[in-house]
MIDOSE-1310 file (N, C-alpha, C; in nm, 2 decimals, decimal comma, always signed):
residues 127
mkfr	+0,21/-4,83/-1,81/+0,30/-4,74/-1,87/+0,24/-4,60/-1,90; +0,11/-4,61/-1,95/+0,04/-4,48/-1,98/+0,01/-4,41/-1,84; -0,02/-4,48/-1,74/-0,05/-4,42/-1,61/+0,08/-4,35/-1,56; +0,19/-4,41/-1,58/+0,32/-4,35/-1,53/+0,35/-4,22/-1,60
klli	+0,33/-4,22/-1,74/+0,35/-4,10/-1,81/+0,25/-3,99/-1,77; +0,13/-4,02/-1,75/+0,03/-3,92/-1,70/+0,06/-3,87/-1,56; +0,11/-3,96/-1,48/+0,15/-3,91/-1,34/+0,27/-3,82/-1,35; +0,37/-3,85/-1,43/+0,49/-3,76/-1,45/+0,44/-3,63/-1,51
aglc	+0,36/-3,63/-1,61/+0,31/-3,51/-1,67/+0,23/-3,42/-1,57; +0,15/-3,49/-1,49/+0,07/-3,42/-1,39/+0,16/-3,35/-1,29; +0,26/-3,42/-1,24/+0,36/-3,37/-1,15/+0,43/-3,25/-1,20; +0,47/-3,26/-1,33/+0,54/-3,14/-1,39/+0,45/-3,02/-1,40
vasl	+0,33/-3,04/-1,44/+0,23/-2,93/-1,45/+0,21/-2,87/-1,32; +0,19/-2,95/-1,21/+0,17/-2,90/-1,08/+0,29/-2,82/-1,03; +0,41/-2,87/-1,06/+0,53/-2,80/-1,01/+0,54/-2,66/-1,08; +0,51/-2,66/-1,21/+0,52/-2,53/-1,28/+0,41/-2,43/-1,23
ggia	+0,29/-2,49/-1,19/+0,19/-2,40/-1,14/+0,23/-2,34/-1,01; +0,30/-2,40/-0,93/+0,35/-2,34/-0,80/+0,45/-2,23/-0,83; +0,53/-2,24/-0,93/+0,63/-2,14/-0,96/+0,56/-2,01/-1,02; +0,45/-2,03/-1,09/+0,38/-1,92/-1,15/+0,29/-1,85/-1,06
lpma	+0,28/-1,88/-0,93/+0,20/-1,80/-0,84/+0,24/-1,66/-0,83; +0,15/-1,56/-0,83/+0,19/-1,42/-0,83/+0,25/-1,39/-0,69; +0,35/-1,31/-0,69/+0,41/-1,27/-0,57/+0,35/-1,13/-0,52; +0,33/-1,12/-0,39/+0,27/-1,00/-0,34/+0,38/-0,89/-0,34
anaq	+0,34/-0,77/-0,39/+0,43/-0,65/-0,39/+0,37/-0,55/-0,29; +0,46/-0,49/-0,21/+0,41/-0,39/-0,11/+0,46/-0,25/-0,15; +0,53/-0,24/-0,26/+0,57/-0,10/-0,30/+0,46/-0,03/-0,36; +0,45/+0,10/-0,33/+0,35/+0,18/-0,39/+0,39/+0,23/-0,52
pgvy	+0,30/+0,24/-0,62/+0,35/+0,29/-0,75/+0,38/+0,44/-0,75; +0,48/+0,48/-0,82/+0,52/+0,62/-0,82/+0,43/+0,69/-0,92; +0,41/+0,82/-0,89/+0,34/+0,91/-0,98/+0,44/+1,01/-1,04; +0,45/+1,01/-1,17/+0,55/+1,09/-1,24/+0,48/+1,18/-1,34
fnta	+0,53/+1,31/-1,35/+0,48/+1,40/-1,45/+0,61/+1,46/-1,52; +0,59/+1,50/-1,64/+0,70/+1,57/-1,72/+0,70/+1,72/-1,69; +0,59/+1,77/-1,64/+0,59/+1,92/-1,61/+0,58/+1,94/-1,46; +0,64/+2,05/-1,41/+0,63/+2,08/-1,27/+0,49/+2,12/-1,23
pppa	+0,46/+2,10/-1,10/+0,33/+2,14/-1,05/+0,32/+2,30/-1,05; +0,20/+2,35/-1,07/+0,19/+2,50/-1,06/+0,23/+2,55/-0,92; +0,25/+2,68/-0,91/+0,29/+2,73/-0,78/+0,18/+2,71/-0,68; +0,21/+2,69/-0,55/+0,11/+2,66/-0,45/+0,02/+2,78/-0,43
rsev	-0,11/+2,76/-0,41/-0,20/+2,86/-0,38/-0,19/+2,91/-0,24; -0,22/+3,04/-0,22/-0,21/+3,09/-0,09/-0,34/+3,06/-0,01; -0,32/+3,01/+0,11/-0,43/+2,97/+0,20/-0,42/+3,04/+0,33; -0,53/+3,06/+0,40/-0,52/+3,12/+0,53/-0,51/+3,00/+0,63
vpas	-0,41/+3,00/+0,71/-0,39/+2,89/+0,81/-0,47/+2,92/+0,93; -0,56/+2,83/+0,96/-0,65/+2,85/+1,08/-0,57/+2,83/+1,21; -0,63/+2,88/+1,31/-0,57/+2,87/+1,45/-0,55/+2,72/+1,48; -0,44/+2,70/+1,55/-0,41/+2,56/+1,59/-0,52/+2,49/+1,67
rrgy	-0,53/+2,36/+1,65/-0,63/+2,28/+1,72/-0,56/+2,17/+1,79; -0,59/+2,16/+1,92/-0,53/+2,06/+2,00/-0,56/+1,92/+1,95; -0,46/+1,83/+1,93/-0,48/+1,70/+1,89/-0,48/+1,68/+1,74; -0,45/+1,79/+1,66/-0,46/+1,79/+1,52/-0,33/+1,85/+1,46
vwvp	-0,30/+1,81/+1,33/-0,19/+1,87/+1,26/-0,25/+1,93/+1,13; -0,21/+2,06/+1,10/-0,26/+2,12/+0,98/-0,17/+2,08/+0,86; -0,24/+2,03/+0,76/-0,17/+1,99/+0,63/-0,20/+2,10/+0,53; -0,11/+2,18/+0,49/-0,14/+2,29/+0,39/-0,18/+2,23/+0,26
gywn	-0,25/+2,31/+0,18/-0,29/+2,26/+0,05/-0,17/+2,23/-0,04; -0,19/+2,14/-0,14/-0,09/+2,10/-0,23/-0,15/+2,05/-0,36; -0,06/+2,05/-0,46/-0,11/+2,00/-0,59/-0,10/+1,85/-0,59; -0,21/+1,78/-0,61/-0,22/+1,64/-0,61/-0,21/+1,59/-0,75
argn	-0,20/+1,46/-0,78/-0,20/+1,41/-0,91/-0,33/+1,33/-0,93; -0,40/+1,36/-1,03/-0,52/+1,29/-1,07/-0,53/+1,27/-1,22; -0,52/+1,15/-1,26/-0,52/+1,12/-1,40/-0,39/+1,18/-1,46; -0,40/+1,26/-1,56/-0,28/+1,32/-1,62/-0,27/+1,47/-1,59
rhvw	-0,32/+1,51/-1,48/-0,31/+1,65/-1,45/-0,29/+1,68/-1,30; -0,26/+1,80/-1,27/-0,24/+1,85/-1,14/-0,38/+1,90/-1,09; -0,41/+1,86/-0,97/-0,54/+1,91/-0,91/-0,51/+1,96/-0,77; -0,56/+2,08/-0,74/-0,54/+2,14/-0,61/-0,62/+2,07/-0,50
hsgh	-0,55/+2,03/-0,39/-0,61/+1,97/-0,27/-0,60/+2,07/-0,16; -0,71/+2,12/-0,11/-0,71/+2,23/-0,01/-0,65/+2,17/+0,12; -0,60/+2,27/+0,20/-0,55/+2,23/+0,33/-0,65/+2,17/+0,42; -0,61/+2,08/+0,51/-0,71/+2,02/+0,60/-0,64/+1,98/+0,73
wers	-0,72/+1,94/+0,83/-0,67/+1,89/+0,96/-0,65/+1,74/+0,95; -0,54/+1,69/+1,01/-0,52/+1,55/+1,03/-0,51/+1,52/+1,18; -0,58/+1,42/+1,23/-0,57/+1,39/+1,37/-0,43/+1,34/+1,40; -0,37/+1,40/+1,50/-0,23/+1,37/+1,53/-0,22/+1,23/+1,59
ragy	-0,11/+1,16/+1,57/-0,08/+1,03/+1,62/+0,04/+1,03/+1,72; +0,02/+0,99/+1,84/+0,12/+0,99/+1,94/+0,24/+0,90/+1,89; +0,36/+0,96/+1,90/+0,48/+0,89/+1,86/+0,51/+0,90/+1,71; +0,44/+0,98/+1,64/+0,46/+0,99/+1,49/+0,46/+1,14/+1,45
nyvq	+0,53/+1,17/+1,34/+0,53/+1,31/+1,29/+0,48/+1,30/+1,14; +0,41/+1,40/+1,10/+0,35/+1,39/+0,97/+0,44/+1,46/+0,87; +0,47/+1,39/+0,75/+0,55/+1,44/+0,65/+0,45/+1,49/+0,54; +0,47/+1,61/+0,50/+0,38/+1,68/+0,41/+0,40/+1,61/+0,27
pnwv	+0,29/+1,61/+0,19/+0,30/+1,57/+0,05/+0,39/+1,67/-0,03; +0,47/+1,62/-0,12/+0,56/+1,71/-0,20/+0,59/+1,65/-0,33; +0,64/+1,74/-0,42/+0,69/+1,70/-0,55/+0,84/+1,72/-0,55; +0,91/+1,62/-0,61/+1,05/+1,62/-0,62/+1,09/+1,60/-0,77
erdn	+1,19/+1,68/-0,82/+1,23/+1,66/-0,96/+1,35/+1,56/-0,96; +1,33/+1,45/-1,04/+1,43/+1,35/-1,06/+1,44/+1,32/-1,21; +1,56/+1,32/-1,26/+1,58/+1,28/-1,40/+1,48/+1,35/-1,50; +1,47/+1,48/-1,48/+1,38/+1,57/-1,57/+1,23/+1,53/-1,56
rwqf	+1,19/+1,46/-1,45/+1,05/+1,42/-1,43/+1,02/+1,46/-1,29; +0,89/+1,49/-1,26/+0,85/+1,53/-1,13/+0,77/+1,41/-1,07; +0,82/+1,38/-0,95/+0,76/+1,26/-0,87/+0,68/+1,32/-0,76; +0,56/+1,27/-0,74/+0,47/+1,31/-0,63/+0,49/+1,21/-0,51
nrgr	+0,52/+1,26/-0,39/+0,53/+1,18/-0,27/+0,41/+1,21/-0,18; +0,33/+1,12/-0,16/+0,21/+1,13/-0,08/+0,25/+1,16/+0,07; +0,16/+1,23/+0,14/+0,18/+1,26/+0,28/+0,18/+1,13/+0,36; +0,25/+1,12/+0,47/+0,26/+1,00/+0,55/+0,30/+1,03/+0,69
wnrg	+0,28/+0,93/+0,78/+0,32/+0,94/+0,92/+0,44/+0,86/+0,94; +0,55/+0,93/+0,99/+0,67/+0,86/+1,03/+0,68/+0,85/+1,18; +0,73/+0,73/+1,22/+0,75/+0,71/+1,36/+0,87/+0,79/+1,41; +0,86/+0,85/+1,53/+0,96/+0,92/+1,59/+0,93/+1,07/+1,61
qrdr	+0,99/+1,13/+1,71/+0,96/+1,27/+1,75/+1,08/+1,36/+1,73; +1,17/+1,32/+1,64/+1,29/+1,40/+1,63/+1,27/+1,54/+1,56; +1,17/+1,54/+1,47/+1,14/+1,66/+1,40/+0,98/+1,67/+1,38; +0,92/+1,72/+1,49/+0,77/+1,71/+1,49/+0,71/+1,79/+1,37
dgdg	+0,76/+1,91/+1,34/+0,69/+1,99/+1,24/+0,75/+1,96/+1,10; +0,85/+1,87/+1,08/+0,90/+1,83/+0,95/+0,98/+1,94/+0,88; +1,04/+2,04/+0,95/+1,11/+2,14/+0,88/+1,26/+2,11/+0,86; +1,30/+1,99/+0,90/+1,44/+1,95/+0,88/+1,53/+1,99/+1,00
vrnn	+1,47/+2,05/+1,11/+1,55/+2,09/+1,22/+1,50/+2,01/+1,34; +1,60/+1,93/+1,40/+1,56/+1,85/+1,52/+1,49/+1,93/+1,63; +1,40/+1,87/+1,70/+1,33/+1,94/+1,80/+1,42/+2,00/+1,91; +1,53/+1,94/+1,95/+1,61/+1,99/+2,05/+1,69/+2,11/+2,00
rdra	+1,69/+2,14/+1,87/+1,76/+2,26/+1,82/+1,67/+2,36/+1,75; +1,54/+2,33/+1,75/+1,43/+2,41/+1,69/+1,37/+2,50/+1,79; +1,37/+2,63/+1,75/+1,30/+2,73/+1,84/+1,15/+2,71/+1,85; +1,09/+2,66/+1,74/+0,95/+2,64/+1,74/+0,92/+2,50/+1,68
pnnp	+0,94/+2,39/+1,76/+0,93/+2,26/+1,71/+0,79/+2,22/+1,66; +0,69/+2,30/+1,70/+0,55/+2,26/+1,66/+0,49/+2,37/+1,57; +0,58/+2,44/+1,49/+0,54/+2,55/+1,40/+0,44/+2,50/+1,29; +0,31/+2,54/+1,30/+0,22/+2,50/+1,19/+0,24/+2,58/+1,06
nrq	+0,32/+2,69/+1,06/+0,34/+2,77/+0,95/+0,47/+2,75/+0,88; +0,53/+2,63/+0,90/+0,67/+2,61/+0,85/+0,66/+2,60/+0,69; +0,77/+2,63/+0,63/+0,77/+2,63/+0,48/+0,84/+2,50/+0,43
């Protein structure tokens, strides 16, 4: 009888342990600020480099403050377009969206105009 109770208790504990396993999350945590980032600093855009995309400087989030991240070159990836890092205001808070590579060539310079309608689809000086 004692063995049976121990066996049932052990099975109950084992089944609860399987439920309590942590689940993997693949969502990136958002970065929010109550104040807008300062105005962008002016930078000299270097001459274009074959095989690279110029990423203009932007205000990054580090700790509880805005930190300037100077412009830099990113090696281009075939079949992808680079989306610049940006700040978006939502619900009276500012959210930072990190730069990323998106699959597809519909808008190579990320200015919101499709390549087939864009006069300069590879414009490194877009706003």
